[in-house]
Structures are given as C-alpha cells and as structure tokens.
N, C-alpha and C positions, 0 to 999 in steps of 0.2 A: 504494500500500500504506500510506496514511495512516489513522490512527484516525478513527472516527466519534465525534462528541462531542455530549453534552447538557450544557449549562451552565445553572446556576440560581443565583438569589440570593434571599435572604429579607430583605426590607426591614425587617421588624420586629425581627429578632434580629441582623441584620448579617452573616449568614454567606453565603458563596458557595462553590460547588464545581462540579466537572465529573465526569461519568462518560465515560470513553473506552473504546471497544470497538475492539480491535486486530484487523486482518485476518490470517487465516492462509490462505495460498494453498491453494485447493481445498476449503476448509471453508465451510459456510454461516455467515452472520453470527451466528446465534443460538447457535452453539457456540464462538464466539471468546472470547478473554481480555478481561475487563473490569477496569478499575482506576478507583478513585474518588480524586479529589484535592480537598483543601480549600484555600481561598485567603483571606487576610486582606486586606480592602479597607477603606479609610477610609470613614466614614459619608457624607461628601460625594460620594465616588465612586459609592457604591451609589445615592444619591439621583439623581445624574446619569444612571446607567444606566436607572433607572425613568422619568425624565423624557424620555429619548431616544425611548421608544416613542411617546409622544404627539407629540413634535416631528417624528419621521419621518412619522407619519400626516398631520400638519398640513402639512408642507412638501413631501412627496412622495406625495400621495394616489394618483396613477396607478401608482406603483411598489408600493404595498401591495396584495398579491393576497389576495383572499378565497377561501374554500374552493372555491367553484364555478369558480374560474379555475385550479384545481390538479388534478393527478392523481397517483396513487400508483404508482410504478414498482415492480412486484413481480417483476422479472426475477431478482433475487437473493433466493431464498426466505429468509424470516426477517428481511428487512431492507428494508422498504418505504422508498423514497426519494421525497420530495415534489418534484414538478417542475411547472413552468409548463405549462399545457395548450397554450398557443399556440406555444411555442418548444421545449419539452422541456428547458429549462434547469433545473438543480438549484436548489433553493430553501432558504433558511434560514427557519426558523419562529421568530417572536418572539411572546411572549405574557406577559401578567400574569394570574396565577391567584390568586384570593382564597382565604383560609383555609377557606371553606365549600365549596370545590371549584368555584365558579363562575369565569367568565372575565371579567376587566375589559377586556382588549383582546387581540386575537389576529389576526395576519396573517403573510404570507410575503413575502420579498423574494428576487428572483433573485440567484444568487451573484455576478453581475457588475453588480449594481445600484449606482449612485452613492450612493444613499441608504444602502445597507448598508456599502459600502467606506469611506465617509467618516465613518461614525458612531462615537461613543465606545464603543458597545456592541461593535462588531466589533473595533475597535482594542484594547480592554481584553481581550475574550475571546481574541483571537489572541495577544496578548502573554503571557497567563497559561497558555494551553494549548500553545503552540509547543514548549516543551521536552519535552512528553510525547507528541507526535504519533507518534513511533516508539517502540515498546516496547524498552526497553534490556534487554540480556541474552537476547533471544529469537532 
C-alpha cells in the first residue's frame, strides 16, 4: 500500500519535485489521492542526477531496457505498470526530456537492478520521497 511516484527535476531552473499517488484499497489508481511535493537541491546535486543517466547507460548498457524489451501491465485499470518483458519485473523509467518536448535519453531499469540501486538518482529520490510514501492522516 505504498504510493506510486513520479519524480522530476528541471536542470535549468533548479527545481525538483514529486507527485505521489496514494492507494486506496478497492479503488482504481486513477481515483486515488495525489499530492505534489517540492524539494530544494543544491545545483551540484541536480547536475549529478542528470549526469547519472549517461553514466548508467555507459557503465550498465545491458541493464538499460529499451521500449521493445518492456510491456505495460494493465491489470490495474488506470495504472499501467512498466515491466521487463523477459522476467515480468517492475521497472523504473529514467529519462531526460528537452524543453521542446523531445527526448534526450530514455530507458528503464528493473527494480532490482544494481545499476538502479547503487545510483545517486535512486538514493536521492528514495531519501526525498520516503517520508511521504504513506499518506498521513488517511
């Protein structure tokens, strides 16, 4: 019953934030409570997060899954979950999107991937969002 999360960072203006969607037993995800959180990160931390995407692709190319290696688990209506086609493992999607809407880089990592779990991206994201994984007062 942990929240689903989308985390984003804007390198140009230095802002970071997350949207967490909280599960409600028996309800489809699209009807659940959403909360947005803003985070202040030092410019050097933001630069490191963006550099991590290239580093991970360079150092762990076999763990970086492209779209054709993935499938969308639609078993929970309104909440497609990205999974590795070969193993069914839940995946985290990492990407850099340009201001014009284009993609600079985009790939997925299995949730148990060494590349993900040892990355500064995952460590930073986890530390920032952990206090909000469970909706307080609900």
